[in-house]
N, CA, C and O atoms as a Maestro MAE file, in Angstrom:
{
 s_m_m2io_version
 :::
 2.0.0
}

f_m_ct {
 s_m_title
 :::
 protein
 m_atom[352] {
  # First column is atom index #
  i_m_mmod_type
  r_m_x_coord
  r_m_y_coord
  r_m_z_coord
  i_m_residue_number
  s_m_chain_name
  s_m_pdb_residue_name
  s_m_pdb_atom_name
  i_m_atomic_number
  :::
  1 25 77.968 29.310 18.957 1 A "UNK " " N  " 7
  2 3 77.258 29.047 17.683 1 A "UNK " " CA " 6
  3 2 75.984 28.234 17.883 1 A "UNK " " C  " 6
  4 15 74.958 28.422 17.230 1 A "UNK " " O  " 8
  5 25 76.128 27.327 18.825 2 A "UNK " " N  " 7
  6 3 74.725 26.434 19.017 2 A "UNK " " CA " 6
  7 2 73.712 27.440 19.728 2 A "UNK " " C  " 6
  8 15 72.546 27.338 19.347 2 A "UNK " " O  " 8
  9 25 73.931 28.207 20.512 3 A "UNK " " N  " 7
  10 3 72.947 29.139 21.018 3 A "UNK " " CA " 6
  11 2 72.342 29.904 19.966 3 A "UNK " " C  " 6
  12 15 71.126 30.089 20.010 3 A "UNK " " O  " 8
  13 25 72.989 30.347 19.077 4 A "UNK " " N  " 7
  14 3 72.226 31.166 18.057 4 A "UNK " " CA " 6
  15 2 71.506 30.312 17.247 4 A "UNK " " C  " 6
  16 15 70.544 30.822 16.672 4 A "UNK " " O  " 8
  17 25 71.758 28.981 17.030 5 A "UNK " " N  " 7
  18 3 70.977 28.022 16.265 5 A "UNK " " CA " 6
  19 2 69.753 27.838 16.957 5 A "UNK " " C  " 6
  20 15 68.696 27.806 16.328 5 A "UNK " " O  " 8
  21 25 69.792 27.701 18.303 6 A "UNK " " N  " 7
  22 3 68.598 27.436 19.253 6 A "UNK " " CA " 6
  23 2 67.616 28.540 19.113 6 A "UNK " " C  " 6
  24 15 66.413 28.358 18.928 6 A "UNK " " O  " 8
  25 25 68.206 29.713 19.214 7 A "UNK " " N  " 7
  26 3 67.526 31.123 19.157 7 A "UNK " " CA " 6
  27 2 66.673 31.132 17.739 7 A "UNK " " C  " 6
  28 15 65.490 31.462 17.652 7 A "UNK " " O  " 8
  29 25 67.503 30.709 16.665 8 A "UNK " " N  " 7
  30 3 66.796 30.898 15.376 8 A "UNK " " CA " 6
  31 2 65.552 29.881 15.260 8 A "UNK " " C  " 6
  32 15 64.435 30.214 14.863 8 A "UNK " " O  " 8
  33 25 65.909 28.642 15.653 9 A "UNK " " N  " 7
  34 3 64.875 27.538 15.809 9 A "UNK " " CA " 6
  35 2 63.695 28.033 16.504 9 A "UNK " " C  " 6
  36 15 62.609 27.845 15.955 9 A "UNK " " O  " 8
  37 25 63.733 28.635 17.624 10 A "UNK " " N  " 7
  38 3 62.689 28.966 18.558 10 A "UNK " " CA " 6
  39 2 62.016 30.097 17.801 10 A "UNK " " C  " 6
  40 15 60.790 30.028 17.724 10 A "UNK " " O  " 8
  41 25 62.561 31.016 17.290 11 A "UNK " " N  " 7
  42 3 62.024 32.108 16.420 11 A "UNK " " CA " 6
  43 2 61.196 31.591 15.273 11 A "UNK " " C  " 6
  44 15 60.066 31.981 14.980 11 A "UNK " " O  " 8
  45 25 61.899 30.668 14.664 12 A "UNK " " N  " 7
  46 3 61.067 29.908 13.468 12 A "UNK " " CA " 6
  47 2 59.701 29.286 13.915 12 A "UNK " " C  " 6
  48 15 58.637 29.480 13.327 12 A "UNK " " O  " 8
  49 25 59.870 28.510 15.037 13 A "UNK " " N  " 7
  50 3 58.827 27.918 15.414 13 A "UNK " " CA " 6
  51 2 57.692 28.809 15.885 13 A "UNK " " C  " 6
  52 15 56.537 28.547 15.551 13 A "UNK " " O  " 8
  53 25 57.975 29.823 16.628 14 A "UNK " " N  " 7
  54 3 57.130 31.073 16.929 14 A "UNK " " CA " 6
  55 2 56.627 31.673 15.621 14 A "UNK " " C  " 6
  56 15 55.454 32.038 15.550 14 A "UNK " " O  " 8
  57 25 57.358 31.781 14.703 15 A "UNK " " N  " 7
  58 3 56.837 32.360 13.577 15 A "UNK " " CA " 6
  59 2 55.800 31.495 12.812 15 A "UNK " " C  " 6
  60 15 54.977 31.956 12.021 15 A "UNK " " O  " 8
  61 25 55.925 30.320 13.108 16 A "UNK " " N  " 7
  62 3 54.816 29.324 12.393 16 A "UNK " " CA " 6
  63 2 53.600 29.235 13.208 16 A "UNK " " C  " 6
  64 15 52.465 29.318 12.739 16 A "UNK " " O  " 8
  65 25 53.890 29.055 14.489 17 A "UNK " " N  " 7
  66 3 52.699 28.828 15.473 17 A "UNK " " CA " 6
  67 2 51.764 30.037 15.698 17 A "UNK " " C  " 6
  68 15 50.543 29.921 15.801 17 A "UNK " " O  " 8
  69 25 52.485 31.296 15.771 18 A "UNK " " N  " 7
  70 3 51.655 32.395 16.250 18 A "UNK " " CA " 6
  71 2 50.646 32.762 15.012 18 A "UNK " " C  " 6
  72 15 49.513 33.118 15.335 18 A "UNK " " O  " 8
  73 25 50.912 32.714 13.884 19 A "UNK " " N  " 7
  74 3 49.700 33.091 12.860 19 A "UNK " " CA " 6
  75 2 48.783 31.957 12.855 19 A "UNK " " C  " 6
  76 15 47.595 32.186 12.630 19 A "UNK " " O  " 8
  77 25 49.201 30.688 13.086 20 A "UNK " " N  " 7
  78 3 48.195 29.442 13.143 20 A "UNK " " CA " 6
  79 2 47.256 29.578 14.280 20 A "UNK " " C  " 6
  80 15 46.070 29.269 14.164 20 A "UNK " " O  " 8
  81 25 47.821 30.084 15.491 21 A "UNK " " N  " 7
  82 3 46.991 30.354 16.668 21 A "UNK " " CA " 6
  83 2 46.074 31.671 16.456 21 A "UNK " " C  " 6
  84 15 44.873 31.634 16.722 21 A "UNK " " O  " 8
  85 25 46.651 32.733 16.005 22 A "UNK " " N  " 7
  86 3 46.002 33.941 15.855 22 A "UNK " " CA " 6
  87 2 44.867 33.794 14.761 22 A "UNK " " C  " 6
  88 15 43.775 34.268 15.074 22 A "UNK " " O  " 8
  89 25 44.967 33.287 13.701 23 A "UNK " " N  " 7
  90 3 43.938 33.133 12.752 23 A "UNK " " CA " 6
  91 2 43.185 31.836 12.769 23 A "UNK " " C  " 6
  92 15 42.717 31.419 11.710 23 A "UNK " " O  " 8
  93 25 43.039 31.208 13.809 24 A "UNK " " N  " 7
  94 3 42.315 29.993 14.059 24 A "UNK " " CA " 6
  95 2 40.748 30.411 14.091 24 A "UNK " " C  " 6
  96 15 40.390 31.405 14.723 24 A "UNK " " O  " 8
  97 25 39.883 29.641 13.414 25 A "UNK " " N  " 7
  98 3 38.438 29.825 13.378 25 A "UNK " " CA " 6
  99 2 37.934 29.925 14.834 25 A "UNK " " C  " 6
  100 15 36.891 30.541 15.050 25 A "UNK " " O  " 8
  101 25 38.561 29.401 15.756 26 A "UNK " " N  " 7
  102 3 37.992 29.481 17.332 26 A "UNK " " CA " 6
  103 2 37.859 30.948 17.570 26 A "UNK " " C  " 6
  104 15 36.906 31.306 18.262 26 A "UNK " " O  " 8
  105 25 38.639 31.806 17.119 27 A "UNK " " N  " 7
  106 3 38.760 33.184 17.531 27 A "UNK " " CA " 6
  107 2 37.421 33.878 16.759 27 A "UNK " " C  " 6
  108 15 37.112 35.003 17.152 27 A "UNK " " O  " 8
  109 25 36.801 33.411 15.936 28 A "UNK " " N  " 7
  110 3 35.813 34.075 15.031 28 A "UNK " " CA " 6
  111 2 34.723 34.439 16.012 28 A "UNK " " C  " 6
  112 15 34.372 33.643 16.884 28 A "UNK " " O  " 8
  113 25 34.090 35.854 15.849 29 A "UNK " " N  " 7
  114 3 33.275 36.150 16.651 29 A "UNK " " CA " 6
  115 2 31.934 35.561 16.433 29 A "UNK " " C  " 6
  116 15 31.062 35.619 17.300 29 A "UNK " " O  " 8
  117 25 31.753 34.964 15.224 30 A "UNK " " N  " 7
  118 3 30.491 34.426 14.844 30 A "UNK " " CA " 6
  119 2 30.313 32.911 15.218 30 A "UNK " " C  " 6
  120 15 29.296 32.275 14.939 30 A "UNK " " O  " 8
  121 25 31.494 32.352 15.934 31 A "UNK " " N  " 7
  122 3 31.451 30.935 16.049 31 A "UNK " " CA " 6
  123 2 30.512 30.674 17.245 31 A "UNK " " C  " 6
  124 15 30.062 31.570 17.960 31 A "UNK " " O  " 8
  125 25 30.233 29.206 17.408 32 A "UNK " " N  " 7
  126 3 29.417 28.813 18.468 32 A "UNK " " CA " 6
  127 2 29.904 28.868 19.730 32 A "UNK " " C  " 6
  128 15 29.085 29.068 20.627 32 A "UNK " " O  " 8
  129 25 31.041 28.739 20.007 33 A "UNK " " N  " 7
  130 3 31.804 28.625 21.319 33 A "UNK " " CA " 6
  131 2 31.716 30.048 22.181 33 A "UNK " " C  " 6
  132 15 32.029 30.145 23.368 33 A "UNK " " O  " 8
  133 25 31.263 31.051 21.405 34 A "UNK " " N  " 7
  134 3 31.223 32.203 22.259 34 A "UNK " " CA " 6
  135 2 30.014 32.255 23.166 34 A "UNK " " C  " 6
  136 15 29.957 33.001 24.143 34 A "UNK " " O  " 8
  137 25 29.018 31.398 22.785 35 A "UNK " " N  " 7
  138 3 27.678 31.306 23.602 35 A "UNK " " CA " 6
  139 2 27.730 30.214 24.557 35 A "UNK " " C  " 6
  140 15 26.687 29.835 25.088 35 A "UNK " " O  " 8
  141 25 29.021 29.587 24.867 36 A "UNK " " N  " 7
  142 3 29.077 28.654 25.900 36 A "UNK " " CA " 6
  143 2 28.687 29.053 27.349 36 A "UNK " " C  " 6
  144 15 29.244 29.998 27.908 36 A "UNK " " O  " 8
  145 25 27.867 28.425 27.852 37 A "UNK " " N  " 7
  146 3 27.641 28.801 29.382 37 A "UNK " " CA " 6
  147 2 28.609 28.203 30.311 37 A "UNK " " C  " 6
  148 15 29.518 27.488 29.889 37 A "UNK " " O  " 8
  149 25 28.457 28.459 31.529 38 A "UNK " " N  " 7
  150 3 29.283 28.058 32.505 38 A "UNK " " CA " 6
  151 2 29.205 26.369 32.628 38 A "UNK " " C  " 6
  152 15 30.142 25.573 32.695 38 A "UNK " " O  " 8
  153 25 27.846 26.132 32.634 39 A "UNK " " N  " 7
  154 3 27.467 24.607 32.800 39 A "UNK " " CA " 6
  155 2 27.979 23.679 31.722 39 A "UNK " " C  " 6
  156 15 28.414 22.539 31.882 39 A "UNK " " O  " 8
  157 25 27.861 24.324 30.655 40 A "UNK " " N  " 7
  158 3 28.432 23.581 29.333 40 A "UNK " " CA " 6
  159 2 29.864 23.438 29.398 40 A "UNK " " C  " 6
  160 15 30.409 22.399 29.026 40 A "UNK " " O  " 8
  161 25 30.587 24.553 29.909 41 A "UNK " " N  " 7
  162 3 32.027 24.459 30.032 41 A "UNK " " CA " 6
  163 2 32.454 23.440 30.968 41 A "UNK " " C  " 6
  164 15 33.404 22.694 30.726 41 A "UNK " " O  " 8
  165 25 31.645 23.387 32.227 42 A "UNK " " N  " 7
  166 3 32.164 22.522 33.293 42 A "UNK " " CA " 6
  167 2 31.673 20.882 32.740 42 A "UNK " " C  " 6
  168 15 32.356 19.902 33.038 42 A "UNK " " O  " 8
  169 25 30.633 20.790 32.058 43 A "UNK " " N  " 7
  170 3 30.320 19.479 31.483 43 A "UNK " " CA " 6
  171 2 31.325 19.009 30.540 43 A "UNK " " C  " 6
  172 15 31.661 17.826 30.605 43 A "UNK " " O  " 8
  173 25 31.876 19.818 29.630 44 A "UNK " " N  " 7
  174 3 32.841 19.385 28.737 44 A "UNK " " CA " 6
  175 2 34.142 19.217 29.406 44 A "UNK " " C  " 6
  176 15 34.848 18.288 29.015 44 A "UNK " " O  " 8
  177 25 34.567 19.980 30.360 45 A "UNK " " N  " 7
  178 3 35.704 19.655 31.178 45 A "UNK " " CA " 6
  179 2 35.770 18.377 31.854 45 A "UNK " " C  " 6
  180 15 36.816 17.733 31.943 45 A "UNK " " O  " 8
  181 25 34.582 17.982 32.362 46 A "UNK " " N  " 7
  182 3 34.424 16.749 33.201 46 A "UNK " " CA " 6
  183 2 34.142 15.628 32.429 46 A "UNK " " C  " 6
  184 15 34.239 14.544 33.004 46 A "UNK " " O  " 8
  185 25 33.772 15.639 31.099 47 A "UNK " " N  " 7
  186 3 33.418 14.577 30.446 47 A "UNK " " CA " 6
  187 2 34.565 14.421 29.307 47 A "UNK " " C  " 6
  188 15 35.319 13.449 29.339 47 A "UNK " " O  " 8
  189 25 34.661 15.349 28.368 48 A "UNK " " N  " 7
  190 3 35.440 15.177 27.274 48 A "UNK " " CA " 6
  191 2 37.045 15.484 27.566 48 A "UNK " " C  " 6
  192 15 37.927 15.037 26.833 48 A "UNK " " O  " 8
  193 25 37.281 16.222 28.612 49 A "UNK " " N  " 7
  194 3 38.570 16.464 29.016 49 A "UNK " " CA " 6
  195 2 39.059 15.878 30.404 49 A "UNK " " C  " 6
  196 15 39.996 16.368 31.033 49 A "UNK " " O  " 8
  197 25 38.408 14.899 30.769 50 A "UNK " " N  " 7
  198 3 38.570 14.404 32.016 50 A "UNK " " CA " 6
  199 2 39.821 13.934 32.193 50 A "UNK " " C  " 6
  200 15 40.509 14.418 33.092 50 A "UNK " " O  " 8
  201 25 40.329 12.905 31.356 51 A "UNK " " N  " 7
  202 3 41.655 12.285 31.460 51 A "UNK " " CA " 6
  203 2 42.710 13.435 31.507 51 A "UNK " " C  " 6
  204 15 43.458 13.462 32.484 51 A "UNK " " O  " 8
  205 25 42.829 14.330 30.597 52 A "UNK " " N  " 7
  206 3 43.847 15.383 30.651 52 A "UNK " " CA " 6
  207 2 43.797 16.277 31.901 52 A "UNK " " C  " 6
  208 15 44.864 16.673 32.370 52 A "UNK " " O  " 8
  209 25 42.538 16.647 32.518 53 A "UNK " " N  " 7
  210 3 42.561 17.278 33.605 53 A "UNK " " CA " 6
  211 2 43.098 16.620 34.832 53 A "UNK " " C  " 6
  212 15 43.718 17.273 35.672 53 A "UNK " " O  " 8
  213 25 42.858 15.257 34.962 54 A "UNK " " N  " 7
  214 3 43.452 14.405 35.988 54 A "UNK " " CA " 6
  215 2 44.873 14.252 35.816 54 A "UNK " " C  " 6
  216 15 45.568 14.251 36.831 54 A "UNK " " O  " 8
  217 25 45.398 14.125 34.714 55 A "UNK " " N  " 7
  218 3 46.876 13.983 34.428 55 A "UNK " " CA " 6
  219 2 47.555 15.285 34.724 55 A "UNK " " C  " 6
  220 15 48.657 15.269 35.273 55 A "UNK " " O  " 8
  221 25 46.967 16.422 34.395 56 A "UNK " " N  " 7
  222 3 47.490 17.737 34.879 56 A "UNK " " CA " 6
  223 2 47.536 17.911 36.323 56 A "UNK " " C  " 6
  224 15 48.525 18.444 36.826 56 A "UNK " " O  " 8
  225 25 46.400 17.445 37.161 57 A "UNK " " N  " 7
  226 3 46.467 17.607 38.492 57 A "UNK " " CA " 6
  227 2 47.419 16.742 39.093 57 A "UNK " " C  " 6
  228 15 47.927 17.133 40.144 57 A "UNK " " O  " 8
  229 25 47.764 15.622 38.622 58 A "UNK " " N  " 7
  230 3 48.657 14.670 39.265 58 A "UNK " " CA " 6
  231 2 50.093 15.262 39.007 58 A "UNK " " C  " 6
  232 15 50.935 15.192 39.901 58 A "UNK " " O  " 8
  233 25 50.403 15.886 37.703 59 A "UNK " " N  " 7
  234 3 51.637 16.549 37.588 59 A "UNK " " CA " 6
  235 2 51.856 17.716 38.530 59 A "UNK " " C  " 6
  236 15 52.921 17.875 39.127 59 A "UNK " " O  " 8
  237 25 50.786 18.550 38.647 60 A "UNK " " N  " 7
  238 3 50.946 19.701 39.491 60 A "UNK " " CA " 6
  239 2 51.113 19.422 40.780 60 A "UNK " " C  " 6
  240 15 51.839 20.121 41.488 60 A "UNK " " O  " 8
  241 25 50.374 18.230 41.293 61 A "UNK " " N  " 7
  242 3 50.730 17.793 42.824 61 A "UNK " " CA " 6
  243 2 52.133 17.347 42.832 61 A "UNK " " C  " 6
  244 15 52.839 17.886 43.684 61 A "UNK " " O  " 8
  245 25 52.714 16.429 42.022 62 A "UNK " " N  " 7
  246 3 54.053 16.140 41.929 62 A "UNK " " CA " 6
  247 2 54.919 17.300 41.910 62 A "UNK " " C  " 6
  248 15 55.881 17.220 42.675 62 A "UNK " " O  " 8
  249 25 54.816 18.355 41.228 63 A "UNK " " N  " 7
  250 3 55.633 19.487 41.128 63 A "UNK " " CA " 6
  251 2 55.569 20.198 42.688 63 A "UNK " " C  " 6
  252 15 56.587 20.672 43.194 63 A "UNK " " O  " 8
  253 25 54.455 20.207 43.273 64 A "UNK " " N  " 7
  254 3 54.360 20.919 44.509 64 A "UNK " " CA " 6
  255 2 54.890 20.104 45.699 64 A "UNK " " C  " 6
  256 15 55.385 20.657 46.681 64 A "UNK " " O  " 8
  257 25 54.757 18.622 45.567 65 A "UNK " " N  " 7
  258 3 55.614 17.917 46.517 65 A "UNK " " CA " 6
  259 2 56.968 18.037 46.380 65 A "UNK " " C  " 6
  260 15 57.682 18.078 47.383 65 A "UNK " " O  " 8
  261 25 57.499 18.110 45.084 66 A "UNK " " N  " 7
  262 3 59.076 18.236 44.862 66 A "UNK " " CA " 6
  263 2 59.516 19.546 45.314 66 A "UNK " " C  " 6
  264 15 60.644 19.711 45.779 66 A "UNK " " O  " 8
  265 25 58.702 20.445 45.197 67 A "UNK " " N  " 7
  266 3 59.180 21.873 45.607 67 A "UNK " " CA " 6
  267 2 59.160 21.938 47.145 67 A "UNK " " C  " 6
  268 15 60.056 22.612 47.655 67 A "UNK " " O  " 8
  269 25 58.317 21.369 47.919 68 A "UNK " " N  " 7
  270 3 58.381 21.389 49.278 68 A "UNK " " CA " 6
  271 2 59.384 20.438 49.781 68 A "UNK " " C  " 6
  272 15 59.789 20.571 50.936 68 A "UNK " " O  " 8
  273 25 59.893 19.346 48.916 69 A "UNK " " N  " 7
  274 3 61.003 18.552 49.246 69 A "UNK " " CA " 6
  275 2 62.338 19.550 49.040 69 A "UNK " " C  " 6
  276 15 63.223 19.508 49.894 69 A "UNK " " O  " 8
  277 25 62.440 20.297 48.083 70 A "UNK " " N  " 7
  278 3 63.539 20.992 47.893 70 A "UNK " " CA " 6
  279 2 63.911 22.173 48.893 70 A "UNK " " C  " 6
  280 15 65.024 22.621 49.166 70 A "UNK " " O  " 8
  281 25 62.734 22.523 49.330 71 A "UNK " " N  " 7
  282 3 62.829 23.675 50.325 71 A "UNK " " CA " 6
  283 2 63.287 23.253 51.727 71 A "UNK " " C  " 6
  284 15 63.710 24.096 52.518 71 A "UNK " " O  " 8
  285 25 63.218 22.200 51.976 72 A "UNK " " N  " 7
  286 3 63.609 21.576 53.337 72 A "UNK " " CA " 6
  287 2 64.781 22.176 53.687 72 A "UNK " " C  " 6
  288 15 65.547 22.611 52.827 72 A "UNK " " O  " 8
  289 25 65.026 22.253 54.956 73 A "UNK " " N  " 7
  290 3 66.342 22.830 55.601 73 A "UNK " " CA " 6
  291 2 66.923 21.730 56.264 73 A "UNK " " C  " 6
  292 15 66.321 21.352 57.269 73 A "UNK " " O  " 8
  293 25 68.105 21.032 55.894 74 A "UNK " " N  " 7
  294 3 68.712 20.066 56.352 74 A "UNK " " CA " 6
  295 2 70.083 20.303 56.850 74 A "UNK " " C  " 6
  296 15 70.943 19.421 56.840 74 A "UNK " " O  " 8
  297 25 70.289 21.574 57.310 75 A "UNK " " N  " 7
  298 3 71.722 21.900 57.716 75 A "UNK " " CA " 6
  299 2 71.694 21.105 59.206 75 A "UNK " " C  " 6
  300 15 70.734 20.999 59.969 75 A "UNK " " O  " 8
  301 25 73.093 20.569 59.371 76 A "UNK " " N  " 7
  302 3 73.321 19.916 60.661 76 A "UNK " " CA " 6
  303 2 72.839 20.636 61.899 76 A "UNK " " C  " 6
  304 15 72.259 19.930 62.723 76 A "UNK " " O  " 8
  305 25 72.975 21.883 62.163 77 A "UNK " " N  " 7
  306 3 72.604 22.556 63.319 77 A "UNK " " CA " 6
  307 2 71.177 22.566 63.520 77 A "UNK " " C  " 6
  308 15 70.674 22.623 64.642 77 A "UNK " " O  " 8
  309 25 70.492 22.509 62.405 78 A "UNK " " N  " 7
  310 3 69.000 22.539 62.488 78 A "UNK " " CA " 6
  311 2 68.548 21.209 62.885 78 A "UNK " " C  " 6
  312 15 67.681 21.056 63.745 78 A "UNK " " O  " 8
  313 25 69.140 20.206 62.252 79 A "UNK " " N  " 7
  314 3 68.758 18.799 62.739 79 A "UNK " " CA " 6
  315 2 69.078 18.425 64.165 79 A "UNK " " C  " 6
  316 15 68.368 17.631 64.782 79 A "UNK " " O  " 8
  317 25 70.293 19.071 64.760 80 A "UNK " " N  " 7
  318 3 70.588 18.817 65.923 80 A "UNK " " CA " 6
  319 2 69.639 19.505 66.970 80 A "UNK " " C  " 6
  320 15 69.337 18.974 68.039 80 A "UNK " " O  " 8
  321 25 69.182 20.786 66.543 81 A "UNK " " N  " 7
  322 3 68.356 21.600 67.454 81 A "UNK " " CA " 6
  323 2 66.972 20.911 67.579 81 A "UNK " " C  " 6
  324 15 66.301 21.010 68.606 81 A "UNK " " O  " 8
  325 25 66.561 20.188 66.457 82 A "UNK " " N  " 7
  326 3 65.170 19.492 66.534 82 A "UNK " " CA " 6
  327 2 65.340 18.405 67.413 82 A "UNK " " C  " 6
  328 15 64.479 18.175 68.262 82 A "UNK " " O  " 8
  329 25 66.507 17.603 67.293 83 A "UNK " " N  " 7
  330 3 66.543 16.388 68.153 83 A "UNK " " CA " 6
  331 2 66.549 16.898 69.524 83 A "UNK " " C  " 6
  332 15 65.830 16.300 70.325 83 A "UNK " " O  " 8
  333 25 67.285 17.975 69.971 84 A "UNK " " N  " 7
  334 3 67.363 18.430 71.501 84 A "UNK " " CA " 6
  335 2 66.008 18.936 71.951 84 A "UNK " " C  " 6
  336 15 65.693 18.855 73.139 84 A "UNK " " O  " 8
  337 25 65.201 19.454 71.046 85 A "UNK " " N  " 7
  338 3 63.857 19.986 71.453 85 A "UNK " " CA " 6
  339 2 63.094 18.608 71.824 85 A "UNK " " C  " 6
  340 15 62.463 18.581 72.881 85 A "UNK " " O  " 8
  341 25 63.121 17.678 71.150 86 A "UNK " " N  " 7
  342 3 62.433 16.359 71.557 86 A "UNK " " CA " 6
  343 2 62.903 15.715 72.838 86 A "UNK " " C  " 6
  344 15 62.102 14.986 73.423 86 A "UNK " " O  " 8
  345 25 64.001 15.883 73.297 87 A "UNK " " N  " 7
  346 3 64.551 15.466 74.649 87 A "UNK " " CA " 6
  347 2 63.974 16.270 75.592 87 A "UNK " " C  " 6
  348 15 63.664 15.646 76.607 87 A "UNK " " O  " 8
  349 25 63.728 17.418 75.609 88 A "UNK " " N  " 7
  350 3 63.416 18.318 76.570 88 A "UNK " " CA " 6
  351 2 61.869 18.143 76.959 88 A "UNK " " C  " 6
  352 15 61.364 18.864 77.820 88 A "UNK " " O  " 8
  :::
 }
 m_bond[351] {
  # First column is bond index #
  i_m_from
  i_m_to
  i_m_order
  :::
  1 1 2 1
  2 2 3 1
  3 3 4 2
  4 3 5 1
  5 5 6 1
  6 6 7 1
  7 7 8 2
  8 7 9 1
  9 9 10 1
  10 10 11 1
  11 11 12 2
  12 11 13 1
  13 13 14 1
  14 14 15 1
  15 15 16 2
  16 15 17 1
  17 17 18 1
  18 18 19 1
  19 19 20 2
  20 19 21 1
  21 21 22 1
  22 22 23 1
  23 23 24 2
  24 23 25 1
  25 25 26 1
  26 26 27 1
  27 27 28 2
  28 27 29 1
  29 29 30 1
  30 30 31 1
  31 31 32 2
  32 31 33 1
  33 33 34 1
  34 34 35 1
  35 35 36 2
  36 35 37 1
  37 37 38 1
  38 38 39 1
  39 39 40 2
  40 39 41 1
  41 41 42 1
  42 42 43 1
  43 43 44 2
  44 43 45 1
  45 45 46 1
  46 46 47 1
  47 47 48 2
  48 47 49 1
  49 49 50 1
  50 50 51 1
  51 51 52 2
  52 51 53 1
  53 53 54 1
  54 54 55 1
  55 55 56 2
  56 55 57 1
  57 57 58 1
  58 58 59 1
  59 59 60 2
  60 59 61 1
  61 61 62 1
  62 62 63 1
  63 63 64 2
  64 63 65 1
  65 65 66 1
  66 66 67 1
  67 67 68 2
  68 67 69 1
  69 69 70 1
  70 70 71 1
  71 71 72 2
  72 71 73 1
  73 73 74 1
  74 74 75 1
  75 75 76 2
  76 75 77 1
  77 77 78 1
  78 78 79 1
  79 79 80 2
  80 79 81 1
  81 81 82 1
  82 82 83 1
  83 83 84 2
  84 83 85 1
  85 85 86 1
  86 86 87 1
  87 87 88 2
  88 87 89 1
  89 89 90 1
  90 90 91 1
  91 91 92 2
  92 91 93 1
  93 93 94 1
  94 94 95 1
  95 95 96 2
  96 95 97 1
  97 97 98 1
  98 98 99 1
  99 99 100 2
  100 99 101 1
  101 101 102 1
  102 102 103 1
  103 103 104 2
  104 103 105 1
  105 105 106 1
  106 106 107 1
  107 107 108 2
  108 107 109 1
  109 109 110 1
  110 110 111 1
  111 111 112 2
  112 111 113 1
  113 113 114 1
  114 114 115 1
  115 115 116 2
  116 115 117 1
  117 117 118 1
  118 118 119 1
  119 119 120 2
  120 119 121 1
  121 121 122 1
  122 122 123 1
  123 123 124 2
  124 123 125 1
  125 125 126 1
  126 126 127 1
  127 127 128 2
  128 127 129 1
  129 129 130 1
  130 130 131 1
  131 131 132 2
  132 131 133 1
  133 133 134 1
  134 134 135 1
  135 135 136 2
  136 135 137 1
  137 137 138 1
  138 138 139 1
  139 139 140 2
  140 139 141 1
  141 141 142 1
  142 142 143 1
  143 143 144 2
  144 143 145 1
  145 145 146 1
  146 146 147 1
  147 147 148 2
  148 147 149 1
  149 149 150 1
  150 150 151 1
  151 151 152 2
  152 151 153 1
  153 153 154 1
  154 154 155 1
  155 155 156 2
  156 155 157 1
  157 157 158 1
  158 158 159 1
  159 159 160 2
  160 159 161 1
  161 161 162 1
  162 162 163 1
  163 163 164 2
  164 163 165 1
  165 165 166 1
  166 166 167 1
  167 167 168 2
  168 167 169 1
  169 169 170 1
  170 170 171 1
  171 171 172 2
  172 171 173 1
  173 173 174 1
  174 174 175 1
  175 175 176 2
  176 175 177 1
  177 177 178 1
  178 178 179 1
  179 179 180 2
  180 179 181 1
  181 181 182 1
  182 182 183 1
  183 183 184 2
  184 183 185 1
  185 185 186 1
  186 186 187 1
  187 187 188 2
  188 187 189 1
  189 189 190 1
  190 190 191 1
  191 191 192 2
  192 191 193 1
  193 193 194 1
  194 194 195 1
  195 195 196 2
  196 195 197 1
  197 197 198 1
  198 198 199 1
  199 199 200 2
  200 199 201 1
  201 201 202 1
  202 202 203 1
  203 203 204 2
  204 203 205 1
  205 205 206 1
  206 206 207 1
  207 207 208 2
  208 207 209 1
  209 209 210 1
  210 210 211 1
  211 211 212 2
  212 211 213 1
  213 213 214 1
  214 214 215 1
  215 215 216 2
  216 215 217 1
  217 217 218 1
  218 218 219 1
  219 219 220 2
  220 219 221 1
  221 221 222 1
  222 222 223 1
  223 223 224 2
  224 223 225 1
  225 225 226 1
  226 226 227 1
  227 227 228 2
  228 227 229 1
  229 229 230 1
  230 230 231 1
  231 231 232 2
  232 231 233 1
  233 233 234 1
  234 234 235 1
  235 235 236 2
  236 235 237 1
  237 237 238 1
  238 238 239 1
  239 239 240 2
  240 239 241 1
  241 241 242 1
  242 242 243 1
  243 243 244 2
  244 243 245 1
  245 245 246 1
  246 246 247 1
  247 247 248 2
  248 247 249 1
  249 249 250 1
  250 250 251 1
  251 251 252 2
  252 251 253 1
  253 253 254 1
  254 254 255 1
  255 255 256 2
  256 255 257 1
  257 257 258 1
  258 258 259 1
  259 259 260 2
  260 259 261 1
  261 261 262 1
  262 262 263 1
  263 263 264 2
  264 263 265 1
  265 265 266 1
  266 266 267 1
  267 267 268 2
  268 267 269 1
  269 269 270 1
  270 270 271 1
  271 271 272 2
  272 271 273 1
  273 273 274 1
  274 274 275 1
  275 275 276 2
  276 275 277 1
  277 277 278 1
  278 278 279 1
  279 279 280 2
  280 279 281 1
  281 281 282 1
  282 282 283 1
  283 283 284 2
  284 283 285 1
  285 285 286 1
  286 286 287 1
  287 287 288 2
  288 287 289 1
  289 289 290 1
  290 290 291 1
  291 291 292 2
  292 291 293 1
  293 293 294 1
  294 294 295 1
  295 295 296 2
  296 295 297 1
  297 297 298 1
  298 298 299 1
  299 299 300 2
  300 299 301 1
  301 301 302 1
  302 302 303 1
  303 303 304 2
  304 303 305 1
  305 305 306 1
  306 306 307 1
  307 307 308 2
  308 307 309 1
  309 309 310 1
  310 310 311 1
  311 311 312 2
  312 311 313 1
  313 313 314 1
  314 314 315 1
  315 315 316 2
  316 315 317 1
  317 317 318 1
  318 318 319 1
  319 319 320 2
  320 319 321 1
  321 321 322 1
  322 322 323 1
  323 323 324 2
  324 323 325 1
  325 325 326 1
  326 326 327 1
  327 327 328 2
  328 327 329 1
  329 329 330 1
  330 330 331 1
  331 331 332 2
  332 331 333 1
  333 333 334 1
  334 334 335 1
  335 335 336 2
  336 335 337 1
  337 337 338 1
  338 338 339 1
  339 339 340 2
  340 339 341 1
  341 341 342 1
  342 342 343 1
  343 343 344 2
  344 343 345 1
  345 345 346 1
  346 346 347 1
  347 347 348 2
  348 347 349 1
  349 349 350 1
  350 350 351 1
  351 351 352 2
  :::
 }
}
C-alpha cells in the first residue's frame, strides 16, 4: 500500500514540476540568456555561483573517496599476501 502511495506522490510532484520547468521564461527564444558568451558564463559561475560550485565539488570529492573506500579488497588472503610480499 505504501509503495503505491509513494509512486502516486512522485507522479504528482512530476506533474507539478514538469510544466513549471517546461514553460519557464528562461526557455523563451527572445530572452537575453541566449546571447551569453563563454566568458560571461565563466564569470557568472565564478562570481555569482562560487559557493554552490565549491560545495558541489566537495560533495563530489567525498563521493569519490567513499566509493574508493568501498571498493577496497580486504579479504584475509589478500591481506596476508600483501604482508608476505613486504617481507621478501
